[in-house]
C-alpha positions as CSV (number, residue, x, y, z in Angstrom):
1,X,14.5,19.8,1.4
2,X,18.3,19.3,1.8
3,X,18.1,15.9,0.0
4,X,16.2,17.5,-2.8
5,X,18.8,20.2,-3.3
6,X,21.5,17.7,-3.4
7,X,19.8,16.1,-6.4
8,X,19.6,19.3,-8.3
9,X,22.3,19.3,-11.0
10,X,24.7,22.2,-11.6
11,X,23.8,24.8,-14.2
12,X,26.3,25.5,-17.1
13,X,26.2,27.8,-20.1
14,X,26.0,26.0,-23.4
15,X,26.7,28.2,-26.4
16,X,27.2,27.1,-30.0
17,X,25.7,25.4,-33.1
18,X,23.4,22.4,-32.5
19,X,22.1,19.8,-34.9
20,X,18.7,18.1,-35.0
21,X,17.5,15.5,-37.6
22,X,13.9,15.0,-38.3
23,X,11.9,13.0,-40.9
24,X,11.4,14.9,-44.1
25,X,7.7,14.4,-43.4
26,X,8.0,16.7,-40.4
27,X,6.3,20.0,-41.3
28,X,8.9,22.0,-43.3
29,X,6.8,25.1,-43.6
30,X,3.7,26.1,-41.7
31,X,1.7,28.7,-39.9
32,X,4.4,29.5,-37.3
33,X,6.7,30.6,-40.1
34,X,4.1,32.7,-41.8
35,X,2.6,34.8,-39.0
36,X,4.4,37.7,-37.4
37,X,3.4,37.3,-33.7
38,X,1.6,35.1,-31.2
39,X,-1.4,37.4,-31.3
40,X,-1.6,36.8,-35.1
41,X,-1.4,33.0,-34.4
42,X,-4.3,33.2,-32.0
43,X,-6.4,35.1,-34.5
44,X,-5.6,32.5,-37.2
45,X,-6.7,29.7,-34.9
46,X,-9.9,31.4,-34.2
47,X,-10.5,32.1,-37.9
48,X,-10.0,28.4,-38.6
49,X,-12.9,27.8,-36.1
50,X,-10.9,25.0,-34.3
51,X,-12.1,22.6,-37.0
52,X,-8.7,21.3,-38.1
53,X,-7.5,18.2,-36.3
54,X,-3.9,19.3,-36.9
55,X,-4.5,22.7,-35.5
56,X,-6.5,21.2,-32.6
57,X,-3.5,19.1,-31.7
58,X,-1.1,22.0,-31.9
59,X,-3.4,24.2,-29.7
60,X,-3.7,21.6,-27.0
61,X,0.1,21.6,-26.6
62,X,0.4,25.4,-27.1
63,X,-1.8,26.0,-24.1
64,X,0.9,24.4,-22.0
65,X,3.4,27.1,-23.1
66,X,3.2,30.8,-22.2
67,X,2.5,32.8,-25.4
68,X,5.7,34.7,-24.7
69,X,7.5,31.5,-25.5
70,X,5.9,30.9,-28.9
71,X,8.3,31.2,-31.9
72,X,6.7,32.8,-35.0
73,X,7.8,34.6,-38.1
74,X,11.4,33.3,-38.2
75,X,13.1,30.7,-40.3
76,X,12.2,27.3,-39.1
77,X,9.6,28.5,-36.6
78,X,7.2,25.7,-37.5
79,X,9.9,23.1,-37.0
80,X,10.8,24.6,-33.6
81,X,7.2,24.7,-32.4
82,X,6.4,21.2,-33.8
83,X,9.1,19.8,-31.5
84,X,7.0,20.9,-28.6
85,X,3.5,20.4,-30.1
86,X,4.1,16.9,-31.5
87,X,5.8,14.9,-28.8
88,X,6.3,11.1,-29.2
89,X,3.3,9.3,-27.8
90,X,5.6,7.5,-25.3
91,X,7.6,10.6,-24.6
92,X,11.4,10.9,-24.7
93,X,14.2,10.7,-22.2
94,X,13.4,14.0,-20.6
95,X,9.8,14.6,-21.9
96,X,6.5,12.9,-21.5
97,X,3.8,12.5,-24.1
98,X,2.1,15.7,-23.1
99,X,4.7,18.3,-24.2
100,X,7.9,17.9,-26.2
101,X,11.2,19.7,-26.3
102,X,13.9,20.7,-28.8
103,X,16.2,17.6,-28.7
104,X,19.4,18.3,-30.4
105,X,23.1,17.3,-30.4
106,X,26.2,19.5,-30.2
107,X,27.7,17.7,-33.2
108,X,26.3,16.1,-36.3
109,X,27.6,12.6,-35.8
110,X,25.8,12.4,-32.4
111,X,22.6,13.7,-33.9
112,X,22.7,11.0,-36.6
113,X,23.5,8.2,-34.0
114,X,20.6,9.3,-31.8
115,X,18.0,9.5,-34.5
116,X,19.2,6.3,-36.2
117,X,18.8,4.4,-32.9
118,X,15.2,5.7,-32.3
119,X,14.1,5.0,-35.8
120,X,15.6,1.5,-35.6
121,X,13.5,0.9,-32.4
122,X,10.4,1.9,-34.2
123,X,11.1,-0.3,-37.2
124,X,11.9,-3.3,-35.0
125,X,8.6,-2.8,-33.1
126,X,6.9,-2.9,-36.5
127,X,8.8,-6.0,-37.5
128,X,10.6,-4.2,-40.3
129,X,14.2,-5.2,-41.1
130,X,14.4,-3.4,-44.4
131,X,13.5,0.3,-44.7
132,X,14.6,3.6,-46.1
133,X,14.0,6.9,-44.2
134,X,14.9,10.3,-45.4
135,X,15.9,12.9,-42.8
136,X,16.6,16.6,-42.9
137,X,19.1,18.5,-40.7
138,X,18.1,21.5,-38.7
139,X,20.9,23.8,-37.5
140,X,20.3,26.1,-34.6
141,X,22.5,28.3,-32.5
142,X,21.8,28.0,-28.8
143,X,23.2,30.2,-26.0
144,X,21.7,29.6,-22.5
145,X,22.2,28.1,-19.1
146,X,21.1,24.5,-18.8
147,X,21.0,22.0,-15.9
148,X,24.1,19.9,-16.7
149,X,24.3,16.1,-16.0
150,X,27.2,15.5,-18.4
151,X,29.8,13.1,-16.9
152,X,27.3,11.9,-14.3
153,X,26.4,8.4,-15.7
154,X,28.1,6.7,-12.7
155,X,26.2,8.7,-10.0
156,X,22.9,9.0,-11.9
157,X,22.6,5.8,-13.8
158,X,18.8,5.9,-13.7
159,X,18.9,9.1,-15.9
160,X,21.0,7.2,-18.5
161,X,19.1,4.0,-18.7
162,X,19.2,2.9,-22.4
163,X,15.6,1.7,-22.5
164,X,13.6,2.9,-19.4
165,X,12.8,6.6,-19.3
166,X,10.6,6.6,-16.2
167,X,13.1,8.0,-13.8
168,X,14.6,10.6,-16.3
169,X,11.1,11.8,-17.2
170,X,10.2,12.4,-13.5
171,X,13.5,14.1,-12.9
172,X,13.0,16.4,-15.9
173,X,9.4,17.2,-15.0
174,X,10.6,18.5,-11.7
175,X,13.2,20.7,-13.3
176,X,10.9,21.9,-16.0
177,X,8.2,22.8,-13.4
178,X,10.8,24.8,-11.6
179,X,11.6,26.9,-14.6
180,X,14.6,25.1,-16.0
181,X,15.8,26.0,-19.5
182,X,16.6,22.4,-20.2
183,X,19.1,19.6,-19.7
184,X,22.6,19.1,-21.1
185,X,23.5,15.4,-21.1
186,X,25.8,12.8,-22.5
187,X,24.6,10.9,-25.5
188,X,23.6,7.3,-24.7
189,X,23.9,6.3,-28.4
190,X,27.4,7.7,-29.2
191,X,30.2,7.7,-26.7
192,X,31.7,11.2,-26.3
193,X,28.7,12.9,-27.8
194,X,26.7,15.5,-26.0
195,X,23.0,16.5,-26.3
196,X,20.5,19.1,-25.2
197,X,16.8,18.9,-24.3
198,X,15.7,22.5,-24.6
199,X,12.5,23.2,-22.7
200,X,11.8,26.7,-23.9
201,X,11.1,27.4,-27.6
202,X,12.4,31.0,-27.4
203,X,15.9,29.6,-26.6
204,X,15.9,28.4,-30.3
205,X,15.7,31.7,-32.1
206,X,15.8,30.1,-35.6
207,X,16.4,26.7,-37.2
208,X,18.2,26.7,-40.6
209,X,17.7,24.0,-43.2
210,X,20.8,21.9,-43.4
211,X,21.5,18.7,-45.5
212,X,19.2,15.9,-46.3
213,X,20.2,12.4,-45.3
214,X,19.1,8.8,-46.0
215,X,19.0,6.0,-43.5
216,X,18.8,2.6,-45.2
217,X,18.4,-0.6,-43.3
218,X,19.2,-3.8,-45.2
219,X,18.5,-6.3,-42.5
220,X,21.4,-5.3,-40.2
221,X,20.9,-3.3,-36.9
222,X,22.9,-0.3,-38.1
223,X,21.7,1.7,-41.1
224,X,23.8,2.8,-44.1
225,X,23.8,6.6,-43.7
226,X,24.1,8.7,-46.9
227,X,24.3,12.4,-47.3
228,X,21.9,13.4,-50.1
229,X,22.9,17.1,-50.3
230,X,26.0,19.0,-49.5
231,X,25.4,22.3,-47.9
232,X,28.5,22.1,-45.7
233,X,26.4,22.2,-42.4
234,X,28.3,19.5,-40.6
235,X,30.3,20.0,-37.4
């Protein structure tokens, strides 16, 4: 037990504006925005008769979250819940394929660097050297206590492996199972940047639409990044 406690990271309050970039094909508006409560959402699912593949996928993930954690009836609710209901098939650094999290960065430049990297990996896997992807920015205010592993790359290198997430997923699953709000960590893709993996939807009270961006690969590893709108939501 003592050894396990020694591996538990400290908890620190993180408060401020966060940035998340998602593909513009990510659901911009949906049922989580339009219903007022979790009870209404359950009734809507029942009315649909569980016949929709999309709703079926959402329900499977929703059942892993207490209904008290569902976010409904607020701006960006569908985007918030989609982050949990549509995880990457291979998982992320601190999530497996069964349940996602709200991954975000504490500054816009880090959010761009992180998402450009992961999109580049998908393109390379598909053998694509030229591509254009449009992204949209989601801005959310977060204020909660997170397990904090920032500045610990030297003593926890397995959690910061640039390619292998096996150790970090196991580490995060233990924390999540113990009721953790999430993990604050250093960006692996942008030196000096900081990120959050938020495990509880309710800790993201709303997600406001920010700017639209274009990532364009012209055969080089790094994309040309262009801001398509100007809402002044950087930071």
